[in-house]
C-alpha positions in Angstrom: -2.7 -19.2 -6.4 -5.0 -17.3 -4.1 -7.3 -19.2 -1.7 -10.5 -18.2 -3.6 -9.1 -19.2 -7.0 -7.8 -22.5 -5.5 -11.1 -23.4 -3.8 -13.3 -22.5 -6.8 -11.1 -24.5 -9.2 -11.6 -27.5 -6.9 -15.4 -26.9 -6.8 -15.5 -26.8 -10.6 -13.6 -30.1 -10.9 -15.9 -31.7 -8.3 -19.1 -30.6 -10.1 -17.7 -31.5 -13.6 -17.1 -35.0 -12.3 -20.5 -35.2 -10.6 -22.2 -34.6 -13.9 -20.5 -37.6 -15.4 -21.3 -40.1 -12.7 -24.6 -41.4 -14.1 -23.0 -42.3 -17.4 -20.1 -44.4 -15.8 -19.8 -47.9 -14.4 -17.4 -49.9 -12.4 -13.9 -48.6 -11.7 -14.4 -45.5 -14.0 -17.4 -44.5 -11.9 -15.5 -45.0 -8.7 -12.6 -42.9 -10.0 -14.9 -40.1 -10.9 -16.7 -40.3 -7.6 -13.3 -40.2 -5.8 -12.3 -37.0 -7.8 -15.6 -35.5 -6.8 -15.2 -36.3 -3.1 -11.6 -35.2 -2.9 -12.1 -31.9 -4.8 -15.4 -31.0 -3.0 -13.7 -31.6 0.3 -10.7 -29.4 -0.7 -13.0 -26.7 -2.0 -14.8 -26.4 1.3 -11.7 -26.5 3.4 -10.0 -23.9 1.2 -12.9 -21.5 0.8 -14.0 -21.8 4.4 -10.4 -20.8 5.5 -10.8 -17.8 3.2 -14.1 -16.9 5.0 -12.4 -17.3 8.4 -9.4 -15.3 7.3 -11.7 -12.4 6.4 -12.7 -12.3 10.0 -9.3 -12.7 11.5 -6.2 -14.3 9.8 -5.1 -15.8 13.1 -8.2 -17.9 13.3 -7.1 -20.2 10.4 -4.3 -21.5 12.8 -4.9 -24.5 15.1 -1.9 -23.8 17.4 -2.8 -20.3 18.5 -1.3 -21.0 22.0 2.1 -21.4 20.3 1.7 -18.2 18.4 0.8 -16.1 21.5 3.4 -17.9 23.6 6.2 -17.1 21.0 5.2 -13.5 21.0 5.2 -13.3 24.7 8.6 -14.9 24.9 9.9 -12.1 22.7 8.8 -9.7 25.4 10.2 -12.0 28.2 13.5 -12.5 26.2 13.4 -16.2 27.0 12.0 -19.4 25.6 11.0 -20.3 22.1 10.3 -17.2 19.9 9.7 -18.7 16.5 6.2 -19.8 15.4 5.5 -22.7 13.0 1.9 -22.3 11.8 -0.4 -25.3 11.7 -3.7 -24.6 10.0 -7.0 -26.0 11.2 -8.6 -29.2 10.0 -11.6 -29.5 7.7 -14.2 -29.8 10.5 -12.5 -27.0 12.5 -13.0 -24.8 9.4 -16.7 -25.8 9.2 -17.2 -25.1 12.9 -15.5 -21.7 12.8 -17.4 -20.6 9.7 -20.7 -21.6 11.3 -20.0 -20.0 14.7 -18.2 -16.8 13.5 -20.9 -16.0 11.0 -23.8 -17.2 13.2 -25.1 -19.4 10.3 -28.4 -21.1 10.7 -27.5 -24.6 9.6 -29.6 -27.7 10.1 -28.3 -30.9 11.8 -28.8 -32.6 8.4 -26.4 -30.1 6.6 -23.9 -30.2 9.4 -24.0 -34.0 9.3 -23.3 -34.0 5.6 -20.0 -32.2 6.2 -19.1 -34.8 8.8 -20.0 -37.6 6.4 -18.0 -36.0 3.5 -15.0 -35.7 5.8 -15.3 -39.3 6.8 -15.6 -40.6 3.2 -12.7 -38.4 2.1 -10.4 -39.7 4.9 -11.5 -43.3 4.1 -10.6 -43.1 0.4 -7.4 -41.2 1.1 -6.0 -43.5 3.8 -8.0 -46.8 3.5 -10.6 -48.3 1.1 -14.1 -47.2 0.4 -16.8 -48.5 -2.1 -17.7 -45.6 -4.3 -19.6 -47.6 -6.9 -22.9 -47.5 -5.2 -25.3 -44.9 -6.6 -26.1 -43.7 -3.1 -22.8 -41.8 -3.0 -24.5 -39.3 -5.3 -26.9 -38.4 -2.5 -24.0 -37.5 -0.2 -22.4 -35.3 -2.8 -25.6 -33.5 -3.7 -26.5 -33.0 0.0 -23.2 -31.3 0.6 -23.4 -29.1 -2.5 -26.9 -28.0 -1.6 -25.6 -27.1 1.9 -22.5 -25.3 0.8 -23.8 -23.2 -2.1 -25.8 -20.7 0.0 -22.7 -20.2 2.2 -20.4 -19.6 -0.9 -23.0 -17.3 -2.3 -23.0 -15.1 0.8 -19.3 -15.0 1.5 -17.3 -15.7 -1.7 -16.8 -12.7 -4.0 -18.5 -13.0 -7.4 -19.6 -16.6 -6.7 -22.8 -16.4 -8.6 -21.0 -15.0 -11.6 -18.4 -17.9 -11.4 -21.3 -20.4 -11.2 -22.9 -19.0 -14.4 -19.7 -18.6 -16.4 -18.7 -22.2 -15.5 -22.1 -23.9 -15.7 -21.9 -25.1 -12.1 -25.5 -24.7 -10.9 -25.9 -28.3 -10.0 -28.3 -27.3 -7.2 -30.9 -26.7 -9.9 -29.9 -29.8 -11.9 -31.6 -33.1 -12.4 -29.3 -34.9 -9.9 -30.5 -32.5 -7.1 -34.1 -32.9 -8.0 -33.8 -36.7 -8.1 -32.2 -36.6 -4.6 -35.2 -34.7 -3.2 -37.6 -37.2 -4.8 -35.6 -40.1 -3.3 -35.6 -38.4 0.2 -39.4 -37.9 0.1 -40.2 -41.5 -0.9 -37.7 -43.0 1.6 -39.0 -40.8 4.4 -42.6 -41.9 4.1 -41.6 -45.6 3.5 -39.8 -45.5 6.8 -42.7 -43.8 8.6 -45.0 -46.6 7.5 -42.5 -49.3 8.4 -42.5 -48.0 11.9 -46.3 -47.7 12.0 -46.9 -51.2 10.7 -44.3 -52.7 13.1 -45.9 -50.8 16.0 -49.3 -52.2 15.1 -47.9 -55.7 14.9 -46.2 -55.3 18.3 -49.3 -53.8 20.0 -51.3 -56.8 18.7 -48.7 -59.2 20.3 -49.0 -57.3 23.6 -52.7 -57.0 23.7 -53.4 -60.6 22.7 -51.1 -61.9 25.4 -48.7 -63.4 22.8 -45.6 -61.6 23.9 -44.2 -64.3 26.2 -45.0 -67.1 23.8 -43.4 -65.1 20.9 -40.4 -64.4 23.1 -39.9 -68.1 23.8 -40.4 -69.0 20.2 -37.5 -66.8 19.1 -34.3 -68.9 19.1 -31.4 -66.7 19.9 -28.0 -67.8 18.6 -25.2 -67.5 21.2 -22.7 -66.0 18.7 -25.1 -63.2 17.6 -25.6 -59.9 19.6 -29.3 -59.0 19.7 -29.8 -55.3 19.9 -32.6 -53.1 21.3 -35.1 -52.5 18.5 -35.6 -48.8 17.7 -39.3 -49.6 17.2 -40.5 -52.0 19.9 -37.5 -51.4 22.1 -37.0 -55.1 22.8 -33.7 -56.8 22.4 -34.5 -58.9 19.4 -33.0 -56.8 16.6 -30.3 -58.4 14.4 -28.0 -56.1 12.5 -27.1 -57.4 9.0 -24.8 -54.5 7.9 -23.3 -51.3 9.2 -22.5 -47.9 7.9 -19.5 -46.5 9.9 -18.2 -43.0 10.2 -14.6 -43.5 11.2 -15.0 -46.1 13.9 -18.4 -44.9 15.0 -21.6 -46.7 13.9 -23.9 -44.3 12.2 -26.6 -46.5 10.7 -27.4 -50.1 10.0 -29.5 -52.6 8.1 -31.3 -55.4 9.9 -34.5 -56.8 11.2 -36.4 -57.2 14.5 -37.5 -60.8 15.3 -40.2 -59.5 17.6 -42.1 -56.6 15.8 -40.9 -57.5 12.3 -39.5 -54.1 11.3 -36.8 -54.3 8.6 -34.2 -51.7 7.4 -32.7 -52.3 4.0 -29.7 -50.5 2.3 -31.8 -47.6 1.2 -33.2 -47.1 4.7 -29.8 -47.2 6.3 -28.2 -44.8 3.8 -31.2 -42.4 4.2 -30.7 -42.3 8.0 -26.9 -42.1 7.6 -27.3 -38.9 5.5 -30.3 -37.2 7.1 -30.7 -38.1 10.7 -28.8 -38.8 14.0 -30.5 -42.1 14.6 -33.5 -44.2 14.0 -35.5 -42.6 16.7 -35.2 -39.0 15.5 -35.6 -39.2 11.7 -39.3 -38.4 11.9 -38.4 -34.8 13.0 -36.8 -34.2 9.5 -40.1 -34.5 7.7 -40.7 -30.7 7.3 -37.3 -30.2 5.6 -37.7 -33.2 3.3 -41.2 -32.2 2.2 -40.2 -28.6 1.7 -37.1 -29.5 -0.4 -39.3 -31.5 -2.8 -42.1 -29.0 -3.1 -40.1 -25.8 -3.7 -38.6 -27.2 -6.9 -39.3 -25.3 -10.2 -41.8 -27.4 -12.1 -41.1 -30.8 -10.5 -42.9 -32.6 -13.3 -39.9 -32.2 -15.6 -37.7 -34.4 -13.6 -39.9 -37.1 -12.1 -40.5 -40.5 -13.7 -44.0 -41.8 -14.1 -43.3 -44.5 -11.6 -42.0 -42.0 -9.0 -45.1 -39.8 -9.6 -47.4 -42.7 -9.0 -45.6 -43.6 -5.8 -45.6 -40.0 -4.5 -49.3 -39.6 -5.3 -50.0 -42.7 -3.4 -48.1 -41.2 -0.4 -49.9 -37.9 -0.7 -53.4 -39.4 -0.9 -52.9 -41.9 1.9 -55.0 -40.6 4.9 -52.3 -41.8 7.3 -50.0 -39.2 5.9 -52.4 -36.3 6.0 -51.4 -34.7 9.3 -47.7 -34.7 8.4 -48.3 -33.3 4.9 -50.8 -30.6 6.1 -48.5 -29.4 8.8 -45.5 -29.3 6.5 -47.2 -27.7 3.5 -49.0 -25.1 5.6 -45.9 -24.1 7.5 -43.9 -23.9 4.2 -46.6 -21.7 2.5 -47.0 -19.5 5.5 -43.3 -18.9 5.6 -43.2 -18.0 1.9 -46.3 -15.7 2.1 -44.9 -14.1 5.2 -41.6 -13.4 3.5 -43.3 -11.9 0.4 -45.7 -9.7 2.5 -42.9 -8.5 4.7 -41.5 -6.5 1.7 -44.9 -5.0 1.1 -45.2 -4.1 4.8 -41.9 -2.3 4.7 -43.1 -0.3 1.7 -46.4 0.7 3.5 -44.4 1.8 6.6 -42.0 3.8 4.5 -44.8 5.5 2.6 -46.6 7.0 5.6 -46.7 10.7 5.1 -46.3 13.5 7.7 -50.0 14.0 8.1 -50.5 10.3 9.0 -47.5 10.4 11.4 -48.6 13.7 13.0 -52.0 12.1 13.8 -50.2 9.1 15.3 -48.1 11.1 17.7 -50.8 11.2 20.5 -51.0 7.5 21.0 -47.5 6.9 19.5 -48.9 4.0 17.5 -50.5 3.0 14.3 -52.7 0.0 14.0 -54.0 -1.0 10.5 -55.6 -3.9 8.8 -54.7 -3.9 5.1 -55.9 -6.1 2.3 -53.3 -6.7 -0.3 -54.9 -6.8 -3.8 -51.8 -6.7 -6.0 -48.5 -8.6 -5.9 -45.5 -8.3 -8.1 -45.4 -10.9 -11.0 -42.3 -12.6 -9.5 -44.1 -13.1 -6.2 -47.3 -14.5 -7.9 -45.2 -16.9 -9.9 -43.3 -18.0 -6.8 -46.5 -19.0 -5.2 -48.0 -20.5 -8.4 -45.0 -22.8 -8.7 -45.5 -24.2 -5.2 -49.2 -24.7 -5.9 -48.4 -26.3 -9.2 -46.2 -28.8 -7.4 -48.9 -29.5 -4.8 -51.4 -30.2 -7.6 -48.9 -32.4 -9.5 -48.4 -34.8 -6.6 -52.1 -34.9 -5.7 -52.5 -32.6 -2.7 -55.9 -31.1 -2.4 -56.7 -27.4 -1.6 -57.5 -28.5 2.0 -53.7 -28.8 2.5 -53.0 -25.1 1.7 -56.1 -22.9 1.9 -55.4 -22.0 5.5 -52.1 -20.4 4.6 -53.8 -18.1 2.1 -56.7 -17.1 4.3 -55.0 -16.2 7.5 -53.8 -12.9 8.9 -50.1 -11.9 8.7 -49.1 -9.6 11.5 -46.0 -7.3 11.2 -44.4 -4.9 13.6 -42.4 -1.9 12.7 -41.3 1.5 14.0 -41.0 5.1 12.6 -39.4 8.1 14.1 -41.2 11.4 13.5 -40.5 15.0 14.8 -43.2 16.2 17.3 -44.1 19.8 16.7 -45.5 20.1 20.2 -42.2 19.0 21.7 -39.5 21.2 20.0 -39.6 18.8 17.0 -37.9 16.1 19.0 -38.2 12.7 17.4 -40.9 10.5 18.8 -41.0 6.7 18.2 -44.2 5.5 16.7 -45.0 1.7 17.0 -46.7 0.3 13.9 -48.8 -2.9 13.8 -50.1 -4.1 10.5 -52.5 -7.0 9.9 -52.1 -8.0 6.2 -54.4 -10.3 4.4 -54.6 -11.4 0.7 -57.5 -10.2 -1.4 -59.9 -13.0 -2.3 -59.5 -12.4 -6.1 -55.7 -12.5 -5.7 -55.9 -15.9 -3.9 -58.2 -17.2 -6.7 -55.7 -16.1 -9.4 -52.9 -17.9 -7.6 -54.8 -21.1 -6.9 -56.6 -21.4 -10.3 -53.8 -20.2 -12.6 -51.3 -22.7 -11.6 -49.8 -23.8 -14.9 -46.0 -23.0 -14.9 -44.3 -22.2 -18.1 
């Protein structure tokens, strides 16, 4: 069996099992989760080795020094000349695919590969509780990270996904994961804010020493530095380990009062390096929820109420405005870049002749027409904004700003023996007001 066939077969088995998880309980659920983890791990290891081999077959071997040494010994006519290949490990394969192909991969996605490897090793060699629903989130996080890589480097991957109904990235499970991430992120943000307020009150009112003396420390318990108030009054109730390394924990601080429950600890285990850096993941988490196609289809009424409460809370405004504006600017910039290329390409000889003197073209252009797919792409985002209660204040800036693009054209100069001259082109593109109105007002998505 070829590497690609082997890896895709394991992927199919992993996703087929994932689709059954919600309907199973107890040992049957654990067995299905185990099959998913093992097959997903095998798929990544196998298909990533294929991607590496396409670059250079030698790079799938871990003991390259032995290979080169054996070949040099043939020349020297002394020493060991046979080579016993030893292929690279799972994480070696991940590292080499990322580096060799210069992939832009987030720390969250890279961490999901590490976590998958740790869980797979644990259930293969030790014991691991797979009954908890939170294992779903790890599985979906890994699949969402690996699908774009497969799509780019595995032949006919999209066709295989369609023929085998494997598009779990667009499935209910994936959307539920994005809803869960969004709610957990803002719950944690507010836990930190409330605890900081409590601790600032203790300091300002001169209660710190009294509070410190009131807290009775048990000799047999280790009190840790709190990630919020930074005082050594944090008690850890439970740990999530990766191998032997602590990755996250439940617990409470006896000084500022912050608490982390199982959902908090698992969220941080999947999506952050530690409790002090999770806040930097907000843009990714907000984007993942809001780019869904018609999110209303896969959100419960209770979740929608909770998310609307988050989105209308003034304390969250700055985070949401920055994230949604950046997301929309990125999408509009991507769309307009295609139109900019068309404008640059369509410049005729007369226009280019006129530009030869200054060797530049500077134009401000109002875009009054977009392709239907581009309009729908923006409408879907705005529909999601409206669904969760975001006002136009959150996204008007992205539609009303200038988008600047730079390009270059070569053109023969008739005054210089028709030698090619480089003409620098700068375009400032804006969206026509009526087009903006169409996108913002016609936001119902079929």
